[in-house]
DRENVOKOL-389813 format. One line per 5 residues: number of its first residue (from 1); for each residue x, y, z of N, C-alpha, C, O. Coordinates in Angstrom, 1 decimal. Example, Ala and Ser with C-alpha at 12.3 -4.5 7.8 and 13.67 -1.06 7.14 Angstrom:
1 = 13.2 -5.7 7.8 12.3 -4.5 7.8 13.2 -3.3 7.8 14.2 -3.3 8.5 ~ 12.8 -2.2 7.1 13.7 -1.1 7.1 12.9 0.0 7.9 13.4 1.1 8.0
***
This chain:
1 = 10.5 -24.0 9.0 10.7 -22.5 8.9 10.2 -21.9 7.8 10.2 -22.3 6.7 ~ 9.8 -20.6 8.2 9.0 -19.7 7.2 10.1 -19.3 6.0 11.2 -19.9 5.9 ~ 9.6 -18.5 5.2 10.1 -18.1 3.9 11.2 -16.7 4.6 10.8 -15.7 5.0 ~ 12.4 -17.1 4.6 13.6 -16.3 5.0 13.5 -14.7 4.3 14.0 -13.8 4.8 ~ 12.9 -14.7 3.1 12.7 -13.5 2.4 11.9 -12.6 2.8 12.1 -11.4 2.8
6 = 10.8 -13.0 3.3 9.6 -12.0 3.9 10.1 -10.8 4.7 9.7 -9.7 4.3 ~ 11.0 -10.9 5.8 11.4 -9.8 6.4 12.0 -8.9 5.5 11.9 -7.7 5.7 ~ 12.7 -9.2 4.5 13.6 -8.5 3.7 12.5 -7.7 2.7 12.7 -6.6 2.3 ~ 11.5 -8.4 2.4 10.4 -7.9 1.4 9.6 -6.6 2.3 9.4 -5.5 1.8 ~ 9.3 -7.0 3.5 8.7 -6.1 4.4 9.6 -4.9 4.5 9.2 -3.8 4.2
11 = 10.8 -4.9 4.9 11.4 -3.9 4.9 11.7 -3.1 3.7 11.7 -1.9 3.7 ~ 11.9 -3.7 2.8 12.1 -3.0 1.3 10.7 -2.3 1.1 10.7 -1.1 0.7 ~ 9.6 -2.9 1.3 8.2 -2.3 1.0 8.2 -1.1 2.1 8.0 0.1 1.7 ~ 8.4 -1.3 3.3 8.5 -0.2 4.1 9.5 0.9 3.9 9.1 2.0 4.5 ~ 10.3 0.9 3.5 11.3 1.8 3.1 10.5 2.6 1.8 10.2 3.8 1.9
16 = 10.3 2.0 0.9 9.5 2.6 -0.3 8.3 3.5 0.2 8.1 4.7 -0.1 ~ 7.2 2.7 1.0 6.2 3.4 1.6 6.4 4.5 2.4 5.6 5.5 2.4 ~ 7.2 4.6 3.1 7.7 5.7 3.9 8.5 6.8 3.1 8.4 7.9 3.6 ~ 9.2 6.6 2.0 9.6 7.6 1.2 8.5 8.0 0.2 8.7 9.1 -0.4 ~ 7.4 7.2 0.0 6.3 7.7 -0.9 5.4 8.7 0.0 4.7 9.5 -0.5
21 = 5.6 8.3 1.4 4.6 9.1 2.2 5.3 10.4 2.4 4.6 11.4 2.5 ~ 6.4 10.5 2.5 7.3 11.8 2.9 7.1 12.7 1.4 6.9 13.9 1.4 ~ 7.1 11.9 0.4 7.1 12.7 -0.9 5.7 13.4 -0.9 5.7 14.7 -1.0 ~ 4.5 12.7 -0.7 3.4 13.3 -0.7 3.1 14.4 0.5 2.4 15.4 0.3 ~ 3.5 14.2 1.6 3.7 15.3 2.8 4.4 16.5 2.3 4.0 17.5 2.7
26 = 5.6 16.5 1.3 6.0 17.6 0.7 5.4 18.4 -0.3 5.6 19.6 -0.6 ~ 4.3 17.4 -1.0 3.2 18.3 -2.0 2.2 18.8 -1.3 1.8 20.0 -1.5 ~ 1.5 17.9 -0.3 0.6 18.3 0.3 0.5 18.1 1.8 0.2 17.0 2.3 ~ 0.7 19.2 2.4 1.1 19.1 3.9 0.0 19.1 4.9 -1.2 19.4 4.5 ~ 0.1 18.7 6.1 -1.0 18.6 7.0 -2.1 17.6 6.7 -1.9 16.5 6.2
31 = -3.4 18.1 7.2 -4.3 16.9 7.1 -4.7 16.6 5.7 -5.2 15.4 5.5 ~ -4.6 17.5 4.7 -4.5 17.1 3.3 -3.7 16.1 2.9 -4.3 15.2 2.5 ~ -2.4 16.0 3.0 -1.5 14.9 2.7 -1.9 13.8 3.5 -1.6 12.6 3.0 ~ -2.5 13.8 4.7 -2.6 12.6 5.5 -3.9 11.9 4.8 -3.9 10.6 4.6 ~ -5.0 13.0 4.4 -6.2 12.4 3.7 -5.8 11.7 2.4 -6.3 10.6 2.1
36 = -5.0 12.3 1.6 -4.5 11.8 0.4 -3.7 10.3 0.6 -4.0 9.2 0.0 ~ -3.0 10.3 1.4 -2.3 8.9 1.5 -2.9 7.8 2.1 -2.5 6.7 2.0 ~ -4.2 8.2 3.1 -4.9 7.2 3.8 -6.2 6.7 2.9 -6.7 5.6 3.0 ~ -6.6 7.6 2.0 -7.5 7.3 0.9 -6.8 6.4 -0.3 -7.4 5.4 -0.6 ~ -5.7 6.7 -0.8 -5.1 5.9 -1.7 -4.6 4.5 -1.1 -4.8 3.5 -1.7
41 = -4.1 4.7 0.0 -3.8 3.5 0.8 -5.0 2.4 1.1 -4.9 1.2 1.1 ~ -6.1 3.0 1.3 -7.4 2.1 1.5 -7.8 1.6 0.0 -8.2 0.5 -0.1 ~ -7.7 2.3 -0.9 -7.9 1.8 -2.4 -7.0 0.6 -2.6 -7.4 -0.6 -2.7 ~ -5.8 1.0 -2.6 -4.6 0.1 -2.9 -4.8 -1.1 -2.0 -4.6 -2.1 -2.6 ~ -5.0 -1.3 -0.7 -5.0 -2.3 0.3 -6.2 -3.2 -0.4 -6.1 -4.4 -0.6
46 = -7.2 -2.5 -0.5 -8.4 -3.4 -0.9 -8.3 -4.1 -2.2 -8.6 -5.3 -2.3 ~ -7.9 -3.4 -3.1 -7.4 -3.9 -4.3 -6.5 -5.2 -4.5 -6.7 -6.2 -5.1 ~ -5.3 -4.8 -3.6 -4.5 -5.9 -3.4 -5.1 -7.2 -2.5 -4.5 -8.3 -2.6 ~ -6.0 -7.0 -1.9 -6.7 -8.1 -1.2 -7.5 -9.0 -2.1 -7.7 -10.2 -1.8 ~ -7.8 -8.4 -3.1 -8.7 -9.4 -4.1 -7.6 -9.8 -5.4 -7.8 -10.8 -6.1
51 = -6.5 -8.9 -5.6 -6.0 -9.2 -6.9 -4.8 -9.9 -6.7 -4.4 -10.7 -7.6 ~ -4.0 -9.9 -5.4 -2.8 -10.6 -5.3 -2.7 -11.7 -4.6 -3.1 -11.7 -3.4 ~ -2.2 -12.8 -5.2 -2.1 -14.1 -4.6 -0.9 -14.4 -4.0 -1.0 -14.9 -2.9 ~ 0.2 -14.0 -4.5 1.5 -14.3 -4.1 1.8 -13.8 -2.6 1.5 -12.6 -2.3 ~ 2.3 -14.8 -1.8 2.5 -14.4 -0.4 3.6 -13.4 -0.5 3.5 -12.4 0.3
56 = 4.6 -13.5 -1.2 5.8 -12.5 -1.2 5.3 -11.1 -1.4 5.6 -10.1 -0.7 ~ 4.4 -11.1 -2.6 4.0 -9.8 -3.0 3.1 -9.1 -2.0 3.1 -7.9 -1.8 ~ 2.3 -9.8 -1.5 1.3 -9.4 -0.4 2.1 -8.9 0.8 1.8 -7.8 1.4 ~ 3.2 -9.7 1.3 3.7 -9.0 2.5 4.7 -7.8 2.1 5.0 -6.9 2.9 ~ 5.1 -7.8 0.9 5.9 -6.5 0.5 4.7 -5.4 0.2 4.9 -4.3 0.6
61 = 3.7 -5.6 -0.4 2.7 -4.5 -0.5 2.0 -4.1 0.6 2.0 -3.0 0.9 ~ 1.3 -4.9 1.3 0.4 -4.9 2.4 1.2 -4.7 3.6 1.1 -3.5 4.1 ~ 1.9 -5.5 4.2 2.7 -5.2 5.4 3.8 -4.2 5.4 4.2 -3.6 6.4 ~ 4.4 -4.2 4.3 5.6 -3.3 4.0 5.1 -2.1 3.6 4.8 -1.2 4.4 ~ 4.9 -1.8 2.2 4.9 -0.4 1.4 3.4 0.3 2.2 3.4 1.3 2.9
66 = 2.4 -0.4 1.8 1.0 0.2 2.3 0.9 0.5 4.0 0.0 1.3 4.4 ~ 1.6 -0.1 4.7 1.4 0.0 6.1 2.2 1.3 6.5 1.9 2.0 7.4 ~ 3.3 1.3 5.7 4.3 2.6 6.2 3.9 3.9 5.4 4.3 5.0 5.6 ~ 3.1 3.6 4.3 2.5 4.9 3.3 1.3 5.4 4.0 1.0 6.6 3.9 ~ 0.5 4.8 4.6 -0.6 5.4 5.2 -0.3 5.4 6.7 0.5 4.6 7.3
71 = -1.2 6.3 7.5 -0.6 6.8 8.7 -1.9 7.1 9.5 -2.5 8.1 9.2 ~ -2.3 6.4 10.7 -3.4 6.5 11.4 -2.8 7.6 12.5 -3.5 8.6 12.8 ~ -1.8 7.4 13.0 -1.3 8.2 14.2 -1.3 9.8 13.8 -1.5 10.7 14.6 ~ -1.0 10.0 12.4 -0.9 11.4 12.1 -2.3 12.0 12.0 -2.6 13.2 12.3 ~ -3.0 11.1 11.4 -4.5 11.4 11.3 -5.0 11.8 12.8 -5.7 12.8 13.0
76 = -4.6 11.1 13.6 -5.3 11.3 14.9 -4.9 12.6 15.7 -5.7 13.4 16.2 ~ -3.4 12.7 15.6 -3.0 13.9 16.1 -3.4 15.2 15.4 -3.7 16.1 16.1 ~ -3.4 15.3 14.1 -3.7 16.3 13.1 -5.4 16.5 13.4 -5.7 17.7 13.7 ~ -6.3 15.7 13.5 -7.6 15.9 13.8 -7.8 16.4 15.2 -8.7 17.3 15.4 ~ -7.2 16.0 16.2 -7.1 16.6 17.5 -6.8 18.1 17.5 -7.4 19.0 18.2
81 = -5.8 18.4 16.6 -5.2 19.8 16.7 -6.2 20.9 15.9 -6.1 22.1 16.0 ~ -7.1 20.2 15.2 -8.0 21.2 14.4 -9.1 21.8 15.2 -9.8 22.7 14.7 ~ -9.3 21.2 16.2 -10.5 21.8 16.9 -11.8 21.0 16.6 -11.7 20.2 15.6 ~ -12.9 21.1 17.4 -14.1 20.4 17.2 -14.6 20.4 15.8 -14.9 19.4 15.1 ~ -14.8 21.5 15.4 -15.6 21.5 13.9 -14.8 21.1 12.8 -15.2 20.3 12.0
86 = -13.6 21.5 12.8 -12.9 21.1 11.6 -12.2 19.5 11.9 -11.9 18.7 10.9 ~ -12.1 19.3 13.1 -11.6 17.9 13.6 -12.9 16.9 13.1 -12.7 15.9 12.3 ~ -14.0 17.2 13.4 -15.0 16.4 13.0 -15.4 16.2 11.5 -15.9 15.2 11.1 ~ -15.1 17.2 10.8 -15.0 17.3 9.4 -13.9 16.5 8.9 -14.1 15.9 7.8 ~ -12.8 16.4 9.4 -11.6 15.7 9.0 -12.1 14.2 9.2 -12.0 13.3 8.3
91 = -12.6 13.9 10.3 -12.8 12.3 10.6 -13.9 12.1 9.4 -13.6 11.2 8.6 ~ -15.1 12.7 9.3 -16.0 12.5 8.3 -15.4 12.1 7.0 -15.6 11.0 6.5 ~ -14.4 13.2 6.5 -13.8 13.1 5.2 -13.0 11.8 4.9 -13.2 11.1 3.9 ~ -12.0 11.5 6.3 -11.2 10.5 6.2 -12.1 9.2 6.0 -12.0 8.4 5.0 ~ -13.1 8.9 7.0 -13.8 7.7 6.9 -14.9 7.6 5.7 -15.3 6.5 5.4
96 = -15.2 8.5 5.2 -16.2 8.6 4.0 -15.5 8.3 2.8 -16.0 7.4 2.1 ~ -14.3 9.0 2.5 -13.5 8.7 1.5 -12.8 7.5 1.6 -12.6 6.7 0.6 ~ -12.3 7.2 2.9 -11.4 5.9 2.8 -12.4 4.7 2.7 -12.1 3.6 2.2 ~ -13.7 4.7 3.1 -14.4 3.5 2.9 -14.8 3.4 1.6 -14.8 2.2 1.1 ~ -15.2 4.5 0.8 -15.3 4.5 -0.5 -14.2 3.9 -1.3 -14.4 2.9 -2.1
101 = -13.0 4.6 -1.1 -11.9 3.9 -2.0 -11.7 2.6 -1.6 -11.2 1.9 -2.6 ~ -11.8 1.7 -0.4 -11.7 0.6 -0.1 -12.7 -0.3 -0.9 -12.4 -1.2 -1.5 ~ -14.0 0.2 -0.9 -15.2 -0.7 -1.6 -14.9 -0.4 -3.2 -15.0 -1.4 -3.9 ~ -14.6 0.6 -3.7 -13.9 0.5 -5.1 -12.6 -0.4 -5.5 -12.4 -0.9 -6.6 ~ -11.8 -0.4 -4.5 -10.5 -1.2 -4.7 -11.1 -2.7 -4.6 -10.6 -3.5 -5.4
106 = -12.0 -3.1 -3.8 -12.4 -4.5 -3.6 -13.3 -4.7 -5.0 -13.2 -5.8 -5.7 ~ -14.1 -3.7 -5.4 -14.8 -4.0 -6.7 -14.0 -4.3 -7.7 -14.2 -5.3 -8.4 ~ -12.8 -3.5 -8.1 -12.1 -3.7 -9.1 -11.4 -4.8 -9.0 -11.2 -5.6 -9.9 ~ -10.9 -5.0 -7.9 -10.0 -6.1 -7.7 -10.7 -7.6 -7.9 -10.1 -8.6 -8.2 ~ -12.0 -7.4 -7.6 -12.9 -8.7 -7.8 -13.1 -9.0 -9.4 -13.4 -10.1 -9.8
111 = -13.0 -7.8 -10.2 -13.2 -8.0 -11.6 -12.0 -8.5 -12.2 -12.0 -9.1 -13.3 ~ -10.8 -8.2 -11.5 -9.6 -8.8 -12.3 -9.3 -10.4 -11.7 -8.5 -11.1 -12.3 ~ -10.0 -10.7 -10.8 -9.8 -12.3 -10.5 -10.8 -13.1 -11.1 -10.8 -14.3 -11.0
***
């Protein structure tokens, strides 16, 4: 039988991630807020991949907190609603900044381990 605490950790992380996402959304609305959480989440997830060894902490952070903090569905809907020109710019910004943040997270995480 698996670790019975994992679902609790995922739920707690999910609650905190969703609350954090809501807070960011009150400070930066629309595509800007979504871009901020997705870039920050890409960095944090990549950092955790390299730096976190604990199974429980990985489930809390990666499956719980970060998966509810970041949001692909909002990105897709907001991008579609922006029209062709601004939509393409939003896609470019999300992917360029997201991949850069993930690369930096992996690089920094590698130095910690």
